[in-house]
C-alpha positions as CSV (number, residue, x, y, z in Angstrom):
1,M,-14.4,-4.7,-9.6
2,D,-11.1,-4.4,-8.1
3,E,-11.3,-5.2,-4.5
4,N,-7.5,-5.1,-3.7
5,N,-6.7,-2.9,-0.8
6,S,-6.0,0.5,-2.2
7,I,-5.3,3.3,0.0
8,Q,-5.7,7.1,-0.7
9,L,-4.5,9.8,1.6
10,F,-6.5,12.8,2.5
11,E,-4.5,15.1,4.9
12,D,-2.4,12.0,5.9
13,R,-5.5,10.0,6.8
14,K,-6.1,6.7,5.2
15,I,-9.2,6.0,3.1
16,R,-9.7,2.7,1.5
17,T,-10.8,2.6,-2.0
18,A,-11.7,0.2,-4.8
19,W,-11.5,1.0,-8.6
20,D,-14.2,-0.4,-10.9
21,E,-12.6,-1.0,-14.2
22,E,-15.8,-1.6,-16.2
23,K,-17.4,1.7,-14.9
24,E,-14.1,3.6,-14.5
25,E,-15.3,4.8,-11.0
26,W,-13.9,4.9,-7.6
27,Y,-15.7,3.5,-4.5
28,F,-14.7,4.8,-1.2
29,S,-15.1,3.3,2.3
30,V,-17.9,5.4,4.0
31,V,-16.7,4.9,7.5
32,D,-13.2,6.1,6.6
33,V,-14.6,9.1,5.1
34,I,-16.7,9.6,8.1
35,A,-13.8,9.1,10.4
36,V,-11.8,11.8,8.5
37,L,-14.6,14.5,8.3
38,T,-15.7,14.0,12.0
39,D,-12.3,13.3,13.6
40,Q,-13.6,10.0,15.0
41,P,-10.8,8.4,17.1
42,T,-11.6,4.7,16.2
43,A,-13.2,2.8,13.4
44,R,-15.9,1.8,15.9
45,N,-16.7,5.4,16.6
46,A,-17.0,6.1,12.8
47,S,-19.3,3.0,12.3
48,T,-21.5,4.1,15.2
49,Y,-21.7,7.6,13.4
50,W,-22.4,6.2,10.2
51,A,-25.4,4.0,11.6
52,V,-26.9,7.0,13.1
53,L,-26.4,8.9,10.0
54,K,-28.1,6.2,7.8
55,K,-31.0,6.2,10.0
56,R,-31.6,10.0,9.6
57,L,-31.0,9.9,5.9
58,K,-33.7,7.2,5.8
59,E,-36.1,9.4,7.7
60,E,-35.2,12.4,5.3
61,G,-36.3,10.1,2.3
62,A,-32.9,9.2,1.1
63,S,-33.7,5.5,1.0
64,E,-32.6,5.2,-2.6
65,L,-29.1,6.5,-1.8
66,L,-28.7,4.0,1.0
67,T,-30.0,1.2,-1.2
68,N,-27.6,1.9,-4.0
69,C,-24.6,2.0,-1.7
70,K,-22.6,-1.3,-2.2
71,Q,-20.6,-3.4,0.2
72,L,-17.1,-4.6,-0.7
73,K,-14.5,-6.5,1.2
74,M,-11.8,-4.4,2.4
75,R,-8.9,-4.9,4.9
76,A,-10.1,-3.9,8.3
77,T,-7.9,-2.6,11.3
78,D,-7.5,-6.3,12.4
79,G,-6.0,-7.2,9.1
80,K,-8.9,-9.3,7.9
81,M,-10.9,-8.7,4.7
82,R,-14.4,-7.6,5.9
83,L,-17.5,-6.4,4.2
84,T,-17.9,-2.6,4.5
85,D,-20.3,0.1,3.0
86,V,-18.8,1.9,0.1
87,A,-20.0,4.8,-2.1
88,S,-19.3,6.2,-5.4
89,T,-18.1,9.9,-5.8
90,E,-21.7,10.9,-6.6
91,Q,-23.1,9.0,-3.6
92,L,-20.4,10.4,-1.3
93,L,-21.1,13.9,-2.2
94,R,-24.7,13.4,-1.0
95,I,-23.6,11.8,2.2
96,I,-21.0,14.6,2.9
97,Q,-23.8,17.2,2.6
98,S,-25.4,15.6,5.7
99,I,-22.1,15.9,7.7
100,P,-21.5,19.2,9.4
101,S,-17.6,19.5,8.9
102,P,-15.2,22.3,8.0
103,K,-13.3,19.7,5.9
104,A,-16.2,19.1,3.7
105,E,-15.2,21.5,0.9
106,P,-11.5,20.6,0.9
107,F,-12.7,16.9,0.8
108,K,-14.9,17.6,-2.2
109,R,-11.9,19.1,-4.0
110,W,-9.9,16.0,-3.0
111,L,-12.5,13.7,-4.4
112,A,-12.3,15.5,-7.8
113,Q,-8.5,15.3,-7.8
114,V,-8.5,11.5,-7.1
115,G,-11.0,10.8,-9.9
116,R,-9.0,12.9,-12.4
117,E,-5.7,11.4,-11.6
118,R,-7.0,7.9,-11.9
119,I,-8.5,8.7,-15.4
120,E,-5.2,10.4,-16.4
121,E,-3.2,7.3,-15.2
122,T,-5.5,4.9,-17.1
123,I,-4.7,6.9,-20.2
124,D,-1.1,7.3,-19.5
125,P,0.3,5.0,-16.8
126,E,3.6,6.9,-16.7
127,Q,1.9,9.5,-14.7
128,A,1.2,7.1,-11.8
129,I,5.0,6.4,-11.7
130,D,5.6,10.2,-11.7
131,R,3.3,10.9,-8.8
132,A,4.9,8.0,-6.9
133,L,8.3,9.5,-7.5
134,E,7.0,12.9,-6.2
135,T,5.5,11.3,-3.1
136,Y,8.6,9.5,-2.1
137,Q,10.7,12.5,-2.9
138,K,8.6,14.6,-0.5
139,K,9.0,12.0,2.3
140,G,12.7,12.4,1.9
141,Y,13.8,9.1,0.3
142,D,17.2,8.8,-1.5
143,A,16.9,8.9,-5.2
144,D,18.5,5.5,-5.7
145,W,16.1,4.0,-3.2
146,I,13.1,5.5,-5.0
147,H,14.1,4.0,-8.3
148,Q,14.4,0.5,-6.7
149,R,11.1,1.0,-4.9
150,I,9.3,2.0,-8.2
151,L,10.9,-1.2,-9.9
152,S,9.7,-3.3,-7.0
153,I,6.1,-2.1,-7.7
154,R,6.2,-3.3,-11.1
155,V,7.8,-6.6,-10.0
156,R,4.9,-7.0,-7.4
157,N,2.3,-6.3,-10.1
158,E,3.7,-8.9,-12.5
159,L,3.6,-11.5,-9.6
160,T,0.0,-10.7,-8.7
161,A,-0.9,-11.0,-12.4
162,E,0.6,-14.5,-12.5
163,W,-1.2,-15.5,-9.4
164,Q,-4.5,-14.3,-10.8
165,A,-3.9,-16.3,-13.9
166,R,-3.1,-19.4,-11.8
167,G,-6.5,-19.2,-10.0
168,V,-5.2,-17.6,-6.8
169,E,-7.9,-15.5,-5.0
170,Q,-7.1,-11.9,-4.1
171,G,-7.1,-10.8,-0.6
172,R,-6.4,-13.6,2.0
173,E,-4.6,-16.1,-0.4
174,Y,-2.4,-13.3,-1.9
175,A,-1.4,-12.3,1.7
176,I,-0.5,-16.0,2.6
177,L,1.5,-16.5,-0.5
178,T,3.4,-13.2,0.3
179,D,3.9,-14.3,3.7
180,E,5.4,-17.6,2.3
181,I,7.8,-15.8,0.1
182,T,8.8,-13.4,2.9
183,K,9.6,-16.3,5.3
184,A,11.6,-18.2,2.8
185,W,13.9,-15.3,2.0
186,S,14.1,-13.4,5.2
187,G,13.6,-16.0,7.8
188,M,10.6,-14.1,9.4
189,T,6.9,-13.8,8.7
190,T,5.7,-10.4,7.4
191,R,4.4,-9.7,10.9
192,Q,7.6,-10.5,12.6
193,Y,9.6,-8.4,9.9
194,K,7.4,-5.4,10.6
195,N,7.8,-6.0,14.4
196,L,11.6,-5.9,13.9
197,K,11.3,-2.6,12.3
198,G,8.7,-1.2,14.9
199,L,6.0,-1.0,12.2
200,K,2.2,-1.3,12.8
201,K,0.1,-0.3,9.7
202,E,2.9,1.0,7.7
203,N,4.0,-0.5,4.3
204,L,6.9,-2.9,5.0
205,R,8.6,-2.3,1.6
206,D,8.5,1.4,2.2
207,N,10.7,0.7,5.2
208,M,13.1,-1.5,3.6
209,S,16.7,-0.7,2.8
210,T,17.9,-0.8,-0.8
211,L,19.4,-4.3,-0.3
212,E,16.3,-5.5,1.4
213,I,14.1,-4.2,-1.6
214,V,16.4,-5.9,-4.1
215,L,16.2,-9.3,-2.2
216,N,12.5,-9.1,-1.9
217,M,12.4,-8.2,-5.7
218,L,14.6,-11.3,-6.4
219,A,12.2,-13.5,-4.4
220,E,9.1,-12.2,-6.1
221,T,10.6,-12.2,-9.6
222,T,11.8,-15.8,-9.2
223,T,8.4,-16.8,-7.9
224,T,6.8,-15.3,-11.0
225,E,9.3,-17.1,-13.4
226,L,8.8,-20.4,-11.7
227,S,5.1,-20.0,-11.8
228,K,5.2,-19.3,-15.4
229,A,7.5,-22.3,-16.0
230,H,5.6,-24.9,-13.9
231,R,2.1,-23.5,-14.2
232,P,0.7,-24.4,-10.8
233,E,-3.0,-24.9,-10.5
234,G,-4.7,-22.9,-7.8
235,F,-3.6,-21.8,-4.3
236,E,-1.8,-24.8,-2.8
237,E,0.4,-25.5,-5.8
238,S,1.2,-21.8,-5.9
239,R,2.2,-21.9,-2.2
240,I,4.9,-24.5,-3.0
241,V,6.2,-22.3,-5.9
242,A,6.2,-19.2,-3.5
243,R,8.4,-21.1,-1.0
244,R,10.9,-22.2,-3.8
245,G,11.0,-18.6,-5.2
246,G,11.6,-17.1,-1.8
247,K,14.4,-19.7,-1.0
248,V,16.4,-18.6,-4.1
249,A,16.5,-15.0,-2.5
250,G,17.1,-16.6,1.0
251,D,20.2,-18.4,-0.4
252,A,21.5,-15.1,-2.0
253,R,20.8,-13.3,1.4
254,R,22.9,-15.9,3.4
255,A,25.7,-15.7,0.8
256,I,25.9,-12.0,1.1
257,E,25.9,-12.1,4.9
258,A,28.7,-14.7,4.9
259,D,30.8,-12.5,2.6
260,T,30.4,-9.2,4.4
261,G,30.0,-10.4,7.9
262,R,26.8,-8.2,8.3
263,P,23.1,-9.0,8.4
264,A,21.3,-8.1,5.1
265,I,18.1,-7.3,7.1
266,T,18.1,-4.2,9.2
267,A,15.7,-3.1,12.1
268,E,15.8,0.4,10.8
269,N,12.6,1.8,9.4
270,A,12.1,4.6,6.7
271,A,12.4,7.4,9.4
272,Q,15.8,6.0,10.6
273,L,17.0,5.2,7.1
274,N,16.2,8.5,5.7
275,T,18.0,10.2,8.7
276,V,21.1,8.3,8.1
277,V,20.9,9.3,4.3
278,T,20.3,12.9,5.3
279,D,23.2,12.9,7.8
280,M,25.5,11.5,5.1
281,I,24.5,14.1,2.6
282,Q,25.0,16.9,5.2
283,G,28.3,15.3,6.1
284,V,29.5,15.5,2.5
285,A,28.2,19.0,2.2
286,E,30.2,20.1,5.4
287,A,33.3,18.3,4.1
288,D,33.1,20.3,0.9
289,K,32.9,23.7,2.6
290,P,36.2,25.6,2.6
291,N,37.7,25.9,6.0
292,E,39.0,29.3,7.5
293,D,42.5,28.8,6.0
294,E,41.0,28.1,2.5
295,K,39.0,31.3,2.4
């Protein structure tokens, strides 16, 4: 079972998921689904709704459904990995039937689409890249930035695969090692970096400039190569390698800053960066328009 934090979006609302490679099946966080279908304002409200619904389902004779629901560790709103009830597509459809919501039918169609896309991507991984490209394009990202971001996903996957081979545990230990790399190259923890950009739950990499992404890729790629060369055993030894890998990119950042006289790290987030790019494109377009004398 893949218990990595995986987020799916339904009408711009986040739903935590996990993919079971062996069964080729998605598992969805039940409270996240309930929050979407019933417009619950907080995770606590959704949990309360789910507790009441579970009691009602049990009274209706659906004990088998509740017994078969699994619990998996997923990242909670406080950033910690916590056990939460999850359900397969089939189980979730049964639960949805018990929730009066105008979003029930659109959500069922969304479930079918998510399942189909994952199977298609398993057969042809290139489709996952195509969908990522389309998503970033719709959000207004510059084409050059998108290609760097897609490459950074590959770099990240190679690093986590190496960590797994070295006996590092997914979840908390991955997060700590990522933080070590970030501190070593940027001079900030991941949280401090996100605060600089005014982010809360948003993905930090999605809010980096092209230069920031490249430096982060250099840090992660170097860490991967150092790990392959020195073969650290377990978390603590991998932590040392992570710091060394991040330092290589940190040295590169300082060299760039010394030469350009400008900071390599920007406080701008995706919305601001995309506005700058859009303004530049519009400016070029305006400059290309013929003036009155040229007509």
